[in-house]
mmJSON file of the N, C-alpha and C atoms, coordinates in Angstrom:
{"data_MODEL":{"atom_site":{
"group_PDB":["ATOM","ATOM","ATOM","ATOM","ATOM","ATOM","ATOM","ATOM","ATOM","ATOM","ATOM","ATOM","ATOM","ATOM","ATOM","ATOM","ATOM","ATOM","ATOM","ATOM","ATOM","ATOM","ATOM","ATOM","ATOM","ATOM","ATOM","ATOM","ATOM","ATOM","ATOM","ATOM","ATOM","ATOM","ATOM","ATOM","ATOM","ATOM","ATOM","ATOM","ATOM","ATOM","ATOM","ATOM","ATOM","ATOM","ATOM","ATOM","ATOM","ATOM","ATOM","ATOM","ATOM","ATOM","ATOM","ATOM","ATOM","ATOM","ATOM","ATOM","ATOM","ATOM","ATOM","ATOM","ATOM","ATOM","ATOM","ATOM","ATOM","ATOM","ATOM","ATOM","ATOM","ATOM","ATOM","ATOM","ATOM","ATOM","ATOM","ATOM","ATOM","ATOM","ATOM","ATOM","ATOM","ATOM","ATOM","ATOM","ATOM","ATOM","ATOM","ATOM","ATOM","ATOM","ATOM","ATOM","ATOM","ATOM","ATOM","ATOM","ATOM","ATOM","ATOM","ATOM","ATOM","ATOM","ATOM","ATOM","ATOM","ATOM","ATOM","ATOM","ATOM","ATOM","ATOM","ATOM","ATOM","ATOM","ATOM","ATOM","ATOM","ATOM","ATOM","ATOM","ATOM","ATOM","ATOM","ATOM","ATOM","ATOM","ATOM","ATOM","ATOM","ATOM","ATOM","ATOM","ATOM","ATOM","ATOM","ATOM","ATOM","ATOM","ATOM","ATOM","ATOM","ATOM","ATOM","ATOM","ATOM","ATOM","ATOM","ATOM","ATOM","ATOM","ATOM","ATOM","ATOM","ATOM","ATOM","ATOM","ATOM","ATOM","ATOM","ATOM","ATOM","ATOM","ATOM","ATOM","ATOM","ATOM","ATOM"],
"id":[1,2,3,4,5,6,7,8,9,10,11,12,13,14,15,16,17,18,19,20,21,22,23,24,25,26,27,28,29,30,31,32,33,34,35,36,37,38,39,40,41,42,43,44,45,46,47,48,49,50,51,52,53,54,55,56,57,58,59,60,61,62,63,64,65,66,67,68,69,70,71,72,73,74,75,76,77,78,79,80,81,82,83,84,85,86,87,88,89,90,91,92,93,94,95,96,97,98,99,100,101,102,103,104,105,106,107,108,109,110,111,112,113,114,115,116,117,118,119,120,121,122,123,124,125,126,127,128,129,130,131,132,133,134,135,136,137,138,139,140,141,142,143,144,145,146,147,148,149,150,151,152,153,154,155,156,157,158,159,160,161,162,163,164,165,166,167,168,169,170,171],
"type_symbol":["N","C","C","N","C","C","N","C","C","N","C","C","N","C","C","N","C","C","N","C","C","N","C","C","N","C","C","N","C","C","N","C","C","N","C","C","N","C","C","N","C","C","N","C","C","N","C","C","N","C","C","N","C","C","N","C","C","N","C","C","N","C","C","N","C","C","N","C","C","N","C","C","N","C","C","N","C","C","N","C","C","N","C","C","N","C","C","N","C","C","N","C","C","N","C","C","N","C","C","N","C","C","N","C","C","N","C","C","N","C","C","N","C","C","N","C","C","N","C","C","N","C","C","N","C","C","N","C","C","N","C","C","N","C","C","N","C","C","N","C","C","N","C","C","N","C","C","N","C","C","N","C","C","N","C","C","N","C","C","N","C","C","N","C","C","N","C","C","N","C","C"],
"label_atom_id":["N","CA","C","N","CA","C","N","CA","C","N","CA","C","N","CA","C","N","CA","C","N","CA","C","N","CA","C","N","CA","C","N","CA","C","N","CA","C","N","CA","C","N","CA","C","N","CA","C","N","CA","C","N","CA","C","N","CA","C","N","CA","C","N","CA","C","N","CA","C","N","CA","C","N","CA","C","N","CA","C","N","CA","C","N","CA","C","N","CA","C","N","CA","C","N","CA","C","N","CA","C","N","CA","C","N","CA","C","N","CA","C","N","CA","C","N","CA","C","N","CA","C","N","CA","C","N","CA","C","N","CA","C","N","CA","C","N","CA","C","N","CA","C","N","CA","C","N","CA","C","N","CA","C","N","CA","C","N","CA","C","N","CA","C","N","CA","C","N","CA","C","N","CA","C","N","CA","C","N","CA","C","N","CA","C","N","CA","C","N","CA","C","N","CA","C","N","CA","C"],
"label_alt_id":[null,null,null,null,null,null,null,null,null,null,null,null,null,null,null,null,null,null,null,null,null,null,null,null,null,null,null,null,null,null,null,null,null,null,null,null,null,null,null,null,null,null,null,null,null,null,null,null,null,null,null,null,null,null,null,null,null,null,null,null,null,null,null,null,null,null,null,null,null,null,null,null,null,null,null,null,null,null,null,null,null,null,null,null,null,null,null,null,null,null,null,null,null,null,null,null,null,null,null,null,null,null,null,null,null,null,null,null,null,null,null,null,null,null,null,null,null,null,null,null,null,null,null,null,null,null,null,null,null,null,null,null,null,null,null,null,null,null,null,null,null,null,null,null,null,null,null,null,null,null,null,null,null,null,null,null,null,null,null,null,null,null,null,null,null,null,null,null,null,null,null],
"label_comp_id":["MET","MET","MET","THR","THR","THR","LEU","LEU","LEU","ALA","ALA","ALA","GLU","GLU","GLU","LYS","LYS","LYS","LEU","LEU","LEU","LEU","LEU","LEU","LYS","LYS","LYS","ASP","ASP","ASP","PHE","PHE","PHE","GLU","GLU","GLU","GLN","GLN","GLN","LEU","LEU","LEU","THR","THR","THR","GLU","GLU","GLU","GLU","GLU","GLU","LYS","LYS","LYS","LYS","LYS","LYS","LYS","LYS","LYS","GLU","GLU","GLU","VAL","VAL","VAL","ILE","ILE","ILE","GLU","GLU","GLU","PHE","PHE","PHE","VAL","VAL","VAL","GLU","GLU","GLU","PHE","PHE","PHE","ILE","ILE","ILE","LYS","LYS","LYS","SER","SER","SER","LYS","LYS","LYS","GLU","GLU","GLU","GLN","GLN","GLN","ARG","ARG","ARG","GLU","GLU","GLU","ILE","ILE","ILE","GLU","GLU","GLU","THR","THR","THR","LEU","LEU","LEU","MET","MET","MET","GLU","GLU","GLU","THR","THR","THR","VAL","VAL","VAL","ILE","ILE","ILE","ASN","ASN","ASN","GLU","GLU","GLU","ASN","ASN","ASN","ARG","ARG","ARG","GLU","GLU","GLU","ALA","ALA","ALA","LEU","LEU","LEU","GLU","GLU","GLU","GLU","GLU","GLU","LEU","LEU","LEU","ALA","ALA","ALA","LYS","LYS","LYS"],
"label_asym_id":["A","A","A","A","A","A","A","A","A","A","A","A","A","A","A","A","A","A","A","A","A","A","A","A","A","A","A","A","A","A","A","A","A","A","A","A","A","A","A","A","A","A","A","A","A","A","A","A","A","A","A","A","A","A","A","A","A","A","A","A","A","A","A","A","A","A","A","A","A","A","A","A","A","A","A","A","A","A","A","A","A","A","A","A","A","A","A","A","A","A","A","A","A","A","A","A","A","A","A","A","A","A","A","A","A","A","A","A","A","A","A","A","A","A","A","A","A","A","A","A","A","A","A","A","A","A","A","A","A","A","A","A","A","A","A","A","A","A","A","A","A","A","A","A","A","A","A","A","A","A","A","A","A","A","A","A","A","A","A","A","A","A","A","A","A","A","A","A","A","A","A"],
"label_entity_id":["1","1","1","1","1","1","1","1","1","1","1","1","1","1","1","1","1","1","1","1","1","1","1","1","1","1","1","1","1","1","1","1","1","1","1","1","1","1","1","1","1","1","1","1","1","1","1","1","1","1","1","1","1","1","1","1","1","1","1","1","1","1","1","1","1","1","1","1","1","1","1","1","1","1","1","1","1","1","1","1","1","1","1","1","1","1","1","1","1","1","1","1","1","1","1","1","1","1","1","1","1","1","1","1","1","1","1","1","1","1","1","1","1","1","1","1","1","1","1","1","1","1","1","1","1","1","1","1","1","1","1","1","1","1","1","1","1","1","1","1","1","1","1","1","1","1","1","1","1","1","1","1","1","1","1","1","1","1","1","1","1","1","1","1","1","1","1","1","1","1","1"],
"label_seq_id":[1,1,1,2,2,2,3,3,3,4,4,4,5,5,5,6,6,6,7,7,7,8,8,8,9,9,9,10,10,10,11,11,11,12,12,12,13,13,13,14,14,14,15,15,15,16,16,16,17,17,17,18,18,18,19,19,19,20,20,20,21,21,21,22,22,22,23,23,23,24,24,24,25,25,25,26,26,26,27,27,27,28,28,28,29,29,29,30,30,30,31,31,31,32,32,32,33,33,33,34,34,34,35,35,35,36,36,36,37,37,37,38,38,38,39,39,39,40,40,40,41,41,41,42,42,42,43,43,43,44,44,44,45,45,45,46,46,46,47,47,47,48,48,48,49,49,49,50,50,50,51,51,51,52,52,52,53,53,53,54,54,54,55,55,55,56,56,56,57,57,57],
"pdbx_PDB_ins_code":[null,null,null,null,null,null,null,null,null,null,null,null,null,null,null,null,null,null,null,null,null,null,null,null,null,null,null,null,null,null,null,null,null,null,null,null,null,null,null,null,null,null,null,null,null,null,null,null,null,null,null,null,null,null,null,null,null,null,null,null,null,null,null,null,null,null,null,null,null,null,null,null,null,null,null,null,null,null,null,null,null,null,null,null,null,null,null,null,null,null,null,null,null,null,null,null,null,null,null,null,null,null,null,null,null,null,null,null,null,null,null,null,null,null,null,null,null,null,null,null,null,null,null,null,null,null,null,null,null,null,null,null,null,null,null,null,null,null,null,null,null,null,null,null,null,null,null,null,null,null,null,null,null,null,null,null,null,null,null,null,null,null,null,null,null,null,null,null,null,null,null],
"Cartn_x":[88.284,89.002,88.306,87.996,87.258,88.177,87.735,88.528,89.411,88.91,89.861,90.913,90.759,91.77,92.819,92.349,93.371,94.202,93.477,94.197,95.172,94.878,95.851,96.86,96.708,97.728,98.598,98.047,99.072,99.775,99.127,99.796,100.902,100.765,101.731,103.089,102.922,104.06,104.81,104.31,104.97,106.13,107.071,108.089,107.359,108.135,107.597,107.313,108.254,107.995,106.697,106.389,105.175,104.042,104.095,103.035,102.587,103.605,103.381,102.533,102.978,102.277,100.838,100.569,99.219,98.502,98.99,98.442,97.951,98.976,98.843,97.751,97.556,96.553,95.183,94.949,93.854,93.396,94.272,93.941,93.505,94.16,93.663,92.335,92.01,90.651,89.677,89.97,88.987,88.948,89.875,89.845,89.054,89.172,88.422,86.998,86.714,85.243,84.61,85.488,84.928,84.672,85.499,85.331,84.12,83.969,82.67,81.436,81.474,80.162,80.147,81.087,81.016,80.492,80.974,80.456,79.042,78.529,77.248,76.4,76.767,76.002,75.915,76.866,76.912,75.969,75.913,75.037,73.508,73.294,71.852,71.624,72.464,72.16,71.748,72.673,72.583,71.255,71.022,69.783,68.534,68.563,67.376,67.529,68.398,68.706,67.455,66.473,65.353,64.464,64.205,63.36,64.131,65.385,66.155,66.063,66.168,65.977,64.565,63.5,62.202,61.981,62.539,62.457,63.039,64.197,64.938,64.236,63.183,62.476,61.741],
"Cartn_y":[77.325,78.623,79.578,80.847,81.724,82.225,82.845,83.408,84.561,85.311,86.346,85.68,84.685,84.01,83.451,82.788,82.28,83.368,84.448,85.63,86.12,86.175,86.884,85.893,84.582,83.634,83.607,83.605,83.549,85.016,85.974,87.261,87.438,86.982,87.04,86.194,85.244,84.584,85.06,86.118,86.798,87.587,88.049,88.855,90.374,91.346,92.717,93.268,92.771,93.344,92.838,91.527,90.825,91.34,91.646,92.418,93.664,94.525,95.64,95.401,94.412,94.072,93.722,92.923,92.512,93.811,94.724,96.019,96.834,96.968,97.725,97.181,95.749,95.145,95.307,95.272,95.489,96.902,97.874,99.319,99.547,98.722,98.793,98.383,97.168,96.636,97.646,98.239,99.176,100.358,100.877,102.047,101.759,100.421,99.974,99.945,99.465,99.314,100.824,101.632,102.974,103.653,103.3,103.973,103.363,102.036,101.463,102.028,102.377,102.832,104.231,104.998,106.437,106.29,105.494,105.265,104.907,104.116,103.587,104.824,105.636,106.716,107.719,107.987,108.904,108.584,107.2,106.621,106.803,106.584,106.674,108.17,109.011,110.498,110.912,110.441,110.889,110.189,109.093,108.481,109.017,109.678,110.293,111.772,112.366,113.846,114.702,114.301,115.236,115.11,113.838,113.786,114.277,114.201,114.878,116.385,116.948,118.326,118.827,117.967,118.344,118.286,117.308,117.313,118.36,118.825,120.023,121.423,121.433,122.699,122.939],
"Cartn_z":[101.848,101.806,100.745,101.189,100.41,99.293,98.258,97.134,97.695,98.641,99.31,100.071,100.841,101.561,100.634,99.424,98.606,98.067,97.463,96.972,97.851,99.209,100.068,100.335,100.488,100.708,99.433,98.37,97.282,97.03,97.28,97.136,98.145,99.282,100.314,99.933,99.062,98.68,97.41,96.786,95.667,96.259,95.17,95.5,95.535,96.101,96.141,94.697,93.822,92.458,91.814,92.057,91.616,92.391,93.538,94.27,93.731,93.385,92.646,91.269,90.619,89.283,89.532,90.772,90.926,91.31,92.191,92.432,91.259,90.34,89.139,88.31,88.212,87.467,88.11,89.404,90.05,89.79,89.81,89.689,88.233,87.225,85.74,85.622,86.351,86.162,86.748,87.943,88.516,87.655,87.044,86.07,84.792,84.381,83.27,83.447,84.609,85.111,85.255,85.792,85.854,84.49,83.626,82.205,81.593,81.807,81.215,81.727,83.138,83.689,83.183,82.978,82.464,81.011,80.299,78.823,78.719,79.781,79.816,80.206,81.107,81.606,80.466,79.745,78.674,77.547,77.194,76.413,76.738,77.893,78.418,78.453,78.701,78.567,77.202,76.334,74.906,74.327,74.791,74.154,74.678,75.766,76.518,76.62,75.844,76.117,75.964,75.05,74.895,76.002,76.621,77.82,78.932,79.064,80.258,80.294,78.919,78.808,79.245,78.831,79.24,80.683,81.286,82.821,83.569,82.856,83.566,83.362,82.719,82.678,83.859],
"occupancy":[1.0,1.0,1.0,1.0,1.0,1.0,1.0,1.0,1.0,1.0,1.0,1.0,1.0,1.0,1.0,1.0,1.0,1.0,1.0,1.0,1.0,1.0,1.0,1.0,1.0,1.0,1.0,1.0,1.0,1.0,1.0,1.0,1.0,1.0,1.0,1.0,1.0,1.0,1.0,1.0,1.0,1.0,1.0,1.0,1.0,1.0,1.0,1.0,1.0,1.0,1.0,1.0,1.0,1.0,1.0,1.0,1.0,1.0,1.0,1.0,1.0,1.0,1.0,1.0,1.0,1.0,1.0,1.0,1.0,1.0,1.0,1.0,1.0,1.0,1.0,1.0,1.0,1.0,1.0,1.0,1.0,1.0,1.0,1.0,1.0,1.0,1.0,1.0,1.0,1.0,1.0,1.0,1.0,1.0,1.0,1.0,1.0,1.0,1.0,1.0,1.0,1.0,1.0,1.0,1.0,1.0,1.0,1.0,1.0,1.0,1.0,1.0,1.0,1.0,1.0,1.0,1.0,1.0,1.0,1.0,1.0,1.0,1.0,1.0,1.0,1.0,1.0,1.0,1.0,1.0,1.0,1.0,1.0,1.0,1.0,1.0,1.0,1.0,1.0,1.0,1.0,1.0,1.0,1.0,1.0,1.0,1.0,1.0,1.0,1.0,1.0,1.0,1.0,1.0,1.0,1.0,1.0,1.0,1.0,1.0,1.0,1.0,1.0,1.0,1.0,1.0,1.0,1.0,1.0,1.0,1.0],
"B_iso_or_equiv":[0.0,0.0,0.0,0.0,0.0,0.0,0.0,0.0,0.0,0.0,0.0,0.0,0.0,0.0,0.0,0.0,0.0,0.0,0.0,0.0,0.0,0.0,0.0,0.0,0.0,0.0,0.0,0.0,0.0,0.0,0.0,0.0,0.0,0.0,0.0,0.0,0.0,0.0,0.0,0.0,0.0,0.0,0.0,0.0,0.0,0.0,0.0,0.0,0.0,0.0,0.0,0.0,0.0,0.0,0.0,0.0,0.0,0.0,0.0,0.0,0.0,0.0,0.0,0.0,0.0,0.0,0.0,0.0,0.0,0.0,0.0,0.0,0.0,0.0,0.0,0.0,0.0,0.0,0.0,0.0,0.0,0.0,0.0,0.0,0.0,0.0,0.0,0.0,0.0,0.0,0.0,0.0,0.0,0.0,0.0,0.0,0.0,0.0,0.0,0.0,0.0,0.0,0.0,0.0,0.0,0.0,0.0,0.0,0.0,0.0,0.0,0.0,0.0,0.0,0.0,0.0,0.0,0.0,0.0,0.0,0.0,0.0,0.0,0.0,0.0,0.0,0.0,0.0,0.0,0.0,0.0,0.0,0.0,0.0,0.0,0.0,0.0,0.0,0.0,0.0,0.0,0.0,0.0,0.0,0.0,0.0,0.0,0.0,0.0,0.0,0.0,0.0,0.0,0.0,0.0,0.0,0.0,0.0,0.0,0.0,0.0,0.0,0.0,0.0,0.0,0.0,0.0,0.0,0.0,0.0,0.0],
"pdbx_formal_charge":[null,null,null,null,null,null,null,null,null,null,null,null,null,null,null,null,null,null,null,null,null,null,null,null,null,null,null,null,null,null,null,null,null,null,null,null,null,null,null,null,null,null,null,null,null,null,null,null,null,null,null,null,null,null,null,null,null,null,null,null,null,null,null,null,null,null,null,null,null,null,null,null,null,null,null,null,null,null,null,null,null,null,null,null,null,null,null,null,null,null,null,null,null,null,null,null,null,null,null,null,null,null,null,null,null,null,null,null,null,null,null,null,null,null,null,null,null,null,null,null,null,null,null,null,null,null,null,null,null,null,null,null,null,null,null,null,null,null,null,null,null,null,null,null,null,null,null,null,null,null,null,null,null,null,null,null,null,null,null,null,null,null,null,null,null,null,null,null,null,null,null],
"auth_seq_id":[1,1,1,2,2,2,3,3,3,4,4,4,5,5,5,6,6,6,7,7,7,8,8,8,9,9,9,10,10,10,11,11,11,12,12,12,13,13,13,14,14,14,15,15,15,16,16,16,17,17,17,18,18,18,19,19,19,20,20,20,21,21,21,22,22,22,23,23,23,24,24,24,25,25,25,26,26,26,27,27,27,28,28,28,29,29,29,30,30,30,31,31,31,32,32,32,33,33,33,34,34,34,35,35,35,36,36,36,37,37,37,38,38,38,39,39,39,40,40,40,41,41,41,42,42,42,43,43,43,44,44,44,45,45,45,46,46,46,47,47,47,48,48,48,49,49,49,50,50,50,51,51,51,52,52,52,53,53,53,54,54,54,55,55,55,56,56,56,57,57,57],
"auth_comp_id":["MET","MET","MET","THR","THR","THR","LEU","LEU","LEU","ALA","ALA","ALA","GLU","GLU","GLU","LYS","LYS","LYS","LEU","LEU","LEU","LEU","LEU","LEU","LYS","LYS","LYS","ASP","ASP","ASP","PHE","PHE","PHE","GLU","GLU","GLU","GLN","GLN","GLN","LEU","LEU","LEU","THR","THR","THR","GLU","GLU","GLU","GLU","GLU","GLU","LYS","LYS","LYS","LYS","LYS","LYS","LYS","LYS","LYS","GLU","GLU","GLU","VAL","VAL","VAL","ILE","ILE","ILE","GLU","GLU","GLU","PHE","PHE","PHE","VAL","VAL","VAL","GLU","GLU","GLU","PHE","PHE","PHE","ILE","ILE","ILE","LYS","LYS","LYS","SER","SER","SER","LYS","LYS","LYS","GLU","GLU","GLU","GLN","GLN","GLN","ARG","ARG","ARG","GLU","GLU","GLU","ILE","ILE","ILE","GLU","GLU","GLU","THR","THR","THR","LEU","LEU","LEU","MET","MET","MET","GLU","GLU","GLU","THR","THR","THR","VAL","VAL","VAL","ILE","ILE","ILE","ASN","ASN","ASN","GLU","GLU","GLU","ASN","ASN","ASN","ARG","ARG","ARG","GLU","GLU","GLU","ALA","ALA","ALA","LEU","LEU","LEU","GLU","GLU","GLU","GLU","GLU","GLU","LEU","LEU","LEU","ALA","ALA","ALA","LYS","LYS","LYS"],
"auth_asym_id":["A","A","A","A","A","A","A","A","A","A","A","A","A","A","A","A","A","A","A","A","A","A","A","A","A","A","A","A","A","A","A","A","A","A","A","A","A","A","A","A","A","A","A","A","A","A","A","A","A","A","A","A","A","A","A","A","A","A","A","A","A","A","A","A","A","A","A","A","A","A","A","A","A","A","A","A","A","A","A","A","A","A","A","A","A","A","A","A","A","A","A","A","A","A","A","A","A","A","A","A","A","A","A","A","A","A","A","A","A","A","A","A","A","A","A","A","A","A","A","A","A","A","A","A","A","A","A","A","A","A","A","A","A","A","A","A","A","A","A","A","A","A","A","A","A","A","A","A","A","A","A","A","A","A","A","A","A","A","A","A","A","A","A","A","A","A","A","A","A","A","A"],
"auth_atom_id":["N","CA","C","N","CA","C","N","CA","C","N","CA","C","N","CA","C","N","CA","C","N","CA","C","N","CA","C","N","CA","C","N","CA","C","N","CA","C","N","CA","C","N","CA","C","N","CA","C","N","CA","C","N","CA","C","N","CA","C","N","CA","C","N","CA","C","N","CA","C","N","CA","C","N","CA","C","N","CA","C","N","CA","C","N","CA","C","N","CA","C","N","CA","C","N","CA","C","N","CA","C","N","CA","C","N","CA","C","N","CA","C","N","CA","C","N","CA","C","N","CA","C","N","CA","C","N","CA","C","N","CA","C","N","CA","C","N","CA","C","N","CA","C","N","CA","C","N","CA","C","N","CA","C","N","CA","C","N","CA","C","N","CA","C","N","CA","C","N","CA","C","N","CA","C","N","CA","C","N","CA","C","N","CA","C","N","CA","C","N","CA","C","N","CA","C","N","CA","C"],
"pdbx_PDB_model_num":[1,1,1,1,1,1,1,1,1,1,1,1,1,1,1,1,1,1,1,1,1,1,1,1,1,1,1,1,1,1,1,1,1,1,1,1,1,1,1,1,1,1,1,1,1,1,1,1,1,1,1,1,1,1,1,1,1,1,1,1,1,1,1,1,1,1,1,1,1,1,1,1,1,1,1,1,1,1,1,1,1,1,1,1,1,1,1,1,1,1,1,1,1,1,1,1,1,1,1,1,1,1,1,1,1,1,1,1,1,1,1,1,1,1,1,1,1,1,1,1,1,1,1,1,1,1,1,1,1,1,1,1,1,1,1,1,1,1,1,1,1,1,1,1,1,1,1,1,1,1,1,1,1,1,1,1,1,1,1,1,1,1,1,1,1,1,1,1,1,1,1]
}}}
């Protein structure tokens, strides 16, 4: 059984309220990951601002 199959099987056995909690948790993880990517990109830009400005000329 794959992880996706196990997750779906377990998810289907939850109450509607618990399913909502799982969905909220997944959305939280996705938004956290997005914030981490944005922070990383901001760091890269800040650390390379001078070079990027030179390239933009």
